[in-house]
Residue frames as qw, qx, qy, qz and C-alpha x, y, z in Angstrom:
[[0.651, -0.629, 0.195, -0.376, 101.78, 108.99, 64.23],
 [0.983, -0.077, -0.013, 0.164, 103.74, 105.74, 63.92],
 [0.592, 0.516, -0.205, 0.584, 106.86, 107.71, 62.97],
 [0.221, -0.735, 0.254, -0.589, 106.52, 109.92, 66.03],
 [0.867, -0.436, 0.154, -0.185, 106.19, 106.91, 68.34],
 [0.918, 0.178, -0.066, 0.350, 109.19, 105.24, 66.69],
 [0.318, 0.671, -0.233, 0.628, 111.25, 108.43, 67.03],
 [0.482, -0.684, 0.257, -0.484, 110.35, 108.80, 70.72],
 [0.973, -0.223, 0.064, -0.003, 111.19, 105.13, 71.35],
 [0.770, 0.367, -0.156, 0.498, 114.63, 105.55, 69.77],
 [0.052, 0.708, -0.259, 0.655, 115.35, 108.74, 71.71],
 [0.679, -0.584, 0.195, -0.400, 114.21, 107.22, 75.02],
 [0.981, -0.120, 0.048, 0.147, 116.42, 104.18, 74.57],
 [0.165, 0.910, -0.371, 0.078, 119.62, 106.20, 74.86],
 [0.624, -0.502, 0.598, 0.033, 121.40, 103.27, 76.44],
 [0.820, 0.228, 0.486, 0.197, 121.45, 101.61, 73.01],
 [0.492, 0.833, 0.028, 0.251, 123.01, 104.59, 71.17],
 [0.539, -0.747, 0.273, 0.279, 126.72, 104.59, 72.03],
 [0.544, 0.747, -0.381, -0.003, 129.92, 105.13, 70.10],
 [0.927, -0.275, 0.095, 0.237, 133.16, 103.24, 70.47],
 [0.285, -0.744, 0.422, 0.432, 136.90, 103.87, 70.23],
 [0.821, 0.557, 0.123, -0.024, 137.93, 103.68, 66.55],
 [0.154, -0.811, 0.512, 0.238, 141.71, 104.19, 66.90],
 [0.234, -0.372, 0.843, 0.310, 143.61, 102.40, 64.15],
 [0.499, 0.380, 0.779, -0.017, 140.46, 101.35, 62.26],
 [0.017, -0.072, 0.492, 0.867, 139.60, 102.29, 58.67],
 [0.416, 0.505, 0.574, -0.492, 136.05, 103.47, 57.98],
 [0.062, 0.020, 0.675, 0.735, 134.62, 103.10, 54.46],
 [0.213, 0.576, 0.714, -0.337, 131.26, 104.53, 53.56],
 [0.246, 0.602, 0.499, 0.573, 129.32, 107.31, 51.89],
 [0.141, -0.529, -0.274, 0.791, 128.81, 111.05, 52.19],
 [0.316, 0.721, 0.508, 0.349, 126.77, 113.66, 50.33],
 [0.324, -0.769, -0.144, 0.532, 128.73, 116.69, 51.51],
 [0.421, 0.009, 0.400, 0.814, 130.16, 117.83, 48.18],
 [0.174, 0.517, 0.167, -0.821, 128.84, 121.23, 47.06],
 [0.328, 0.251, -0.572, -0.709, 128.16, 119.94, 43.52],
 [0.773, -0.029, 0.248, -0.584, 125.68, 117.39, 44.98],
 [0.672, 0.298, -0.665, -0.128, 127.58, 114.28, 43.91],
 [0.885, -0.441, 0.089, -0.123, 127.30, 111.31, 46.27],
 [0.275, 0.721, -0.617, 0.153, 130.82, 110.39, 47.36],
 [0.876, -0.138, -0.416, 0.204, 132.70, 107.40, 48.65],
 [0.229, -0.849, 0.293, -0.376, 134.15, 108.40, 51.99],
 [0.806, -0.033, -0.492, 0.327, 137.03, 106.93, 53.97],
 [0.315, -0.836, 0.223, -0.390, 138.13, 107.83, 57.48],
 [0.777, 0.067, -0.514, 0.357, 141.19, 106.59, 59.35],
 [0.514, -0.849, 0.014, -0.121, 141.45, 107.33, 63.06],
 [0.514, 0.602, -0.482, 0.375, 145.17, 108.06, 63.49],
 [0.298, 0.044, -0.725, 0.619, 145.17, 108.27, 67.28],
 [0.114, -0.555, -0.726, 0.391, 142.85, 109.30, 70.11],
 [0.010, 0.647, 0.161, -0.745, 142.74, 112.94, 68.87],
 [0.246, 0.539, -0.378, -0.711, 143.20, 113.05, 65.06],
 [0.684, 0.287, 0.669, 0.058, 141.62, 111.33, 62.07],
 [0.047, 0.383, -0.487, -0.784, 142.16, 111.79, 58.34],
 [0.600, 0.436, 0.641, -0.200, 139.54, 111.28, 55.67],
 [0.049, -0.202, 0.575, 0.791, 138.93, 111.55, 51.95],
 [0.578, 0.513, 0.445, -0.452, 135.92, 112.00, 49.66],
 [0.064, -0.219, 0.702, 0.674, 135.62, 110.96, 46.01],
 [0.536, 0.515, 0.583, -0.327, 132.52, 111.27, 43.87],
 [0.015, -0.289, 0.560, 0.777, 132.08, 111.29, 40.11],
 [0.619, 0.519, 0.507, -0.302, 129.45, 111.12, 37.41],
 [0.099, -0.373, 0.628, 0.676, 130.28, 110.43, 33.79],
 [0.679, 0.507, 0.484, -0.218, 128.10, 110.21, 30.70],
 [0.700, 0.437, 0.368, 0.428, 128.59, 110.58, 26.94],
 [0.237, 0.862, 0.117, 0.432, 128.92, 114.37, 27.14],
 [0.122, -0.800, 0.326, -0.489, 130.40, 115.30, 30.52],
 [0.716, -0.160, -0.588, 0.341, 132.35, 114.05, 33.48],
 [0.295, -0.796, 0.133, -0.512, 131.82, 115.70, 36.85],
 [0.712, -0.051, -0.589, 0.379, 133.84, 114.96, 39.97],
 [0.363, -0.834, 0.177, -0.377, 134.50, 115.98, 43.53],
 [0.828, 0.007, -0.425, 0.366, 137.60, 114.97, 45.42],
 [0.154, -0.816, 0.223, -0.510, 138.78, 116.18, 48.78],
 [0.520, 0.047, -0.714, 0.467, 140.53, 115.55, 52.05],
 [0.519, -0.739, -0.164, -0.397, 139.20, 115.91, 55.57],
 [0.345, 0.251, -0.665, 0.613, 140.98, 116.45, 58.88],
 [0.621, -0.621, -0.379, -0.292, 139.18, 115.60, 62.13],
 [0.197, 0.338, -0.619, 0.681, 140.12, 116.66, 65.66],
 [0.494, -0.505, -0.707, 0.048, 138.41, 115.17, 68.68],
 [0.170, -0.654, 0.133, -0.725, 137.07, 117.88, 70.99],
 [0.351, -0.304, 0.729, -0.503, 135.85, 115.56, 73.74],
 [0.489, -0.073, -0.815, -0.302, 134.32, 112.17, 74.09],
 [0.684, -0.347, 0.262, -0.586, 131.57, 110.97, 76.28],
 [0.624, -0.271, 0.728, -0.089, 131.60, 107.36, 77.44],
 [0.590, 0.214, 0.744, 0.231, 130.36, 106.19, 74.04],
 [0.391, 0.851, 0.343, 0.073, 130.02, 109.32, 71.84],
 [0.562, -0.157, 0.151, 0.798, 132.72, 111.34, 70.07],
 [0.192, 0.942, 0.215, -0.171, 132.41, 115.09, 69.40],
 [0.648, -0.081, 0.312, 0.690, 134.83, 116.56, 66.86],
 [0.262, 0.821, -0.049, -0.506, 135.66, 119.48, 64.62],
 [0.732, 0.166, 0.541, 0.379, 136.56, 118.90, 60.99],
 [0.137, 0.689, -0.259, -0.663, 137.98, 120.74, 58.01],
 [0.743, 0.366, 0.542, 0.140, 137.21, 119.78, 54.41],
 [0.041, 0.656, -0.388, -0.647, 139.21, 120.89, 51.38],
 [0.665, 0.294, 0.680, 0.090, 137.85, 119.71, 48.02],
 [0.068, 0.297, -0.501, -0.810, 138.22, 120.32, 44.31],
 [0.506, 0.436, 0.699, -0.255, 134.89, 120.03, 42.51],
 [0.074, 0.010, 0.587, 0.806, 133.72, 120.29, 38.92],
 [0.353, 0.558, 0.555, -0.506, 130.42, 121.63, 37.67],
 [0.374, 0.453, 0.597, 0.546, 128.65, 122.55, 34.43],
 [0.025, -0.290, -0.097, 0.952, 128.34, 126.25, 33.67],
 [0.491, 0.527, 0.305, -0.623, 125.39, 127.94, 31.90],
 [0.520, 0.581, -0.436, -0.450, 126.82, 126.96, 28.50],
 [0.991, -0.038, 0.063, -0.114, 127.16, 123.28, 29.52],
 [0.546, 0.590, -0.508, 0.310, 130.94, 123.54, 29.76],
 [0.819, -0.382, -0.346, 0.251, 132.86, 121.78, 32.49],
 [0.052, 0.799, -0.292, 0.523, 134.49, 124.09, 35.03],
 [0.652, -0.114, -0.617, 0.425, 136.49, 123.51, 38.18],
 [0.318, -0.780, 0.036, -0.538, 135.70, 125.01, 41.57],
 [0.321, 0.219, -0.755, 0.529, 136.51, 124.45, 45.20],
 [0.641, -0.617, -0.310, -0.335, 134.93, 123.77, 48.57],
 [0.288, 0.262, -0.649, 0.654, 136.28, 124.59, 52.04],
 [0.622, -0.586, -0.371, -0.363, 134.19, 123.55, 55.07],
 [0.096, 0.293, -0.700, 0.644, 134.65, 124.02, 58.78],
 [0.680, -0.374, -0.416, -0.474, 132.28, 121.89, 60.86],
 [0.296, -0.321, 0.743, -0.507, 131.54, 120.55, 64.30],
 [0.738, 0.003, -0.491, -0.463, 130.04, 117.10, 64.54],
 [0.584, -0.346, 0.651, -0.340, 129.45, 113.89, 66.37],
 [0.550, 0.204, -0.759, -0.282, 129.83, 110.23, 65.46],
 [0.609, -0.257, 0.548, -0.513, 127.76, 107.63, 67.26],
 [0.345, 0.148, -0.904, -0.202, 127.35, 103.87, 67.13],
 [0.797, -0.313, -0.100, -0.507, 124.60, 101.49, 68.24],
 [0.480, -0.447, 0.727, -0.202, 125.45, 98.96, 70.93],
 [0.777, 0.116, 0.619, -0.006, 126.21, 95.67, 69.21],
 [0.659, 0.660, 0.246, 0.263, 126.97, 97.46, 65.91],
 [0.404, -0.762, 0.136, 0.488, 130.22, 99.18, 66.88],
 [0.503, -0.053, 0.550, 0.664, 131.56, 98.78, 63.32],
 [0.175, 0.657, 0.543, 0.493, 128.86, 101.08, 61.91],
 [0.258, -0.380, -0.268, 0.847, 129.30, 104.82, 62.56],
 [0.143, 0.794, 0.519, 0.283, 126.75, 107.60, 61.93],
 [0.355, -0.150, -0.113, 0.916, 127.86, 111.25, 61.78],
 [0.062, 0.897, 0.431, 0.082, 125.95, 114.53, 62.09],
 [0.498, -0.105, 0.004, 0.861, 127.65, 117.87, 61.39],
 [0.116, 0.939, 0.323, 0.023, 127.00, 121.61, 61.29],
 [0.513, -0.416, 0.137, 0.738, 129.20, 124.56, 60.37],
 [0.286, 0.822, -0.050, -0.490, 130.10, 126.87, 57.49],
 [0.741, 0.190, 0.500, 0.407, 131.21, 126.42, 53.90],
 [0.155, 0.747, -0.248, -0.598, 132.94, 128.58, 51.30],
 [0.631, 0.117, 0.709, 0.292, 132.63, 127.21, 47.79],
 [0.261, 0.514, -0.325, -0.750, 132.63, 128.09, 44.09],
 [0.503, 0.226, 0.830, 0.081, 130.24, 126.09, 41.94],
 [0.277, 0.349, 0.598, 0.667, 129.83, 128.51, 39.04],
 [0.132, -0.853, -0.441, -0.247, 127.55, 131.04, 40.73],
 [0.024, 0.784, -0.312, 0.536, 130.43, 132.99, 42.25],
 [0.298, 0.155, -0.791, 0.511, 131.90, 132.43, 45.66],
 [0.613, -0.538, -0.346, -0.463, 129.26, 131.32, 48.16],
 [0.074, 0.237, -0.738, 0.627, 129.53, 131.54, 51.94],
 [0.672, -0.321, -0.336, -0.576, 126.85, 129.49, 53.68],
 [0.488, -0.383, 0.651, -0.437, 125.90, 127.59, 56.81],
 [0.502, 0.120, -0.826, -0.225, 125.69, 123.79, 56.86],
 [0.608, -0.227, 0.549, -0.526, 123.56, 121.32, 58.76],
 [0.539, 0.276, -0.736, -0.302, 124.12, 117.71, 57.75],
 [0.845, -0.268, 0.268, -0.377, 122.18, 114.77, 59.18],
 [0.582, -0.368, 0.711, 0.145, 123.76, 111.31, 59.18],
 [0.749, 0.450, 0.474, 0.106, 122.49, 110.51, 55.66],
 [0.416, 0.895, -0.044, 0.158, 124.30, 113.55, 54.29],
 [0.263, -0.841, 0.471, -0.031, 127.31, 113.85, 56.64],
 [0.340, 0.449, -0.824, -0.063, 128.54, 110.25, 56.59],
 [0.921, -0.231, 0.194, -0.246, 127.89, 106.63, 57.36],
 [0.269, 0.621, -0.736, 0.003, 131.03, 104.53, 57.74],
 [0.980, -0.164, -0.095, -0.063, 131.61, 100.80, 58.15],
 [0.163, -0.801, 0.571, -0.075, 134.79, 100.27, 60.16],
 [0.857, 0.249, -0.452, 0.012, 137.06, 97.39, 59.20]]
């Protein structure tokens, strides 16, 4: 019950959930969007009012195997509200995975998403993203075509410098 009340309070206080203009600022943060489930370091650089470029890098290494995911992202602003940015994004990534015989293999991931990035008033340097769309990837089980729905903990959280 406490969670429901907290959720309603956050939703009703929409005046405190606003984004800001990030042109020329570098965002550094995290994302869990890689199809091989590796948490990734994410960077995003807003090039101008319309375009942003990003990158993802995640890896896991132990005595037997090294897995990775590395990719680039391109963002295009669709429209902005006074304090909220809506965008479309494309992700192109090379990913590694372990096959059924515990051998390292290389695959790919291509995503097309729509999303939004928002900021809290007073915390303009912290951006939260939510995205949905489609993905085509190969992680050892053949080529998979699937829908995506990523909340801000999976899509991205960036701290803008």
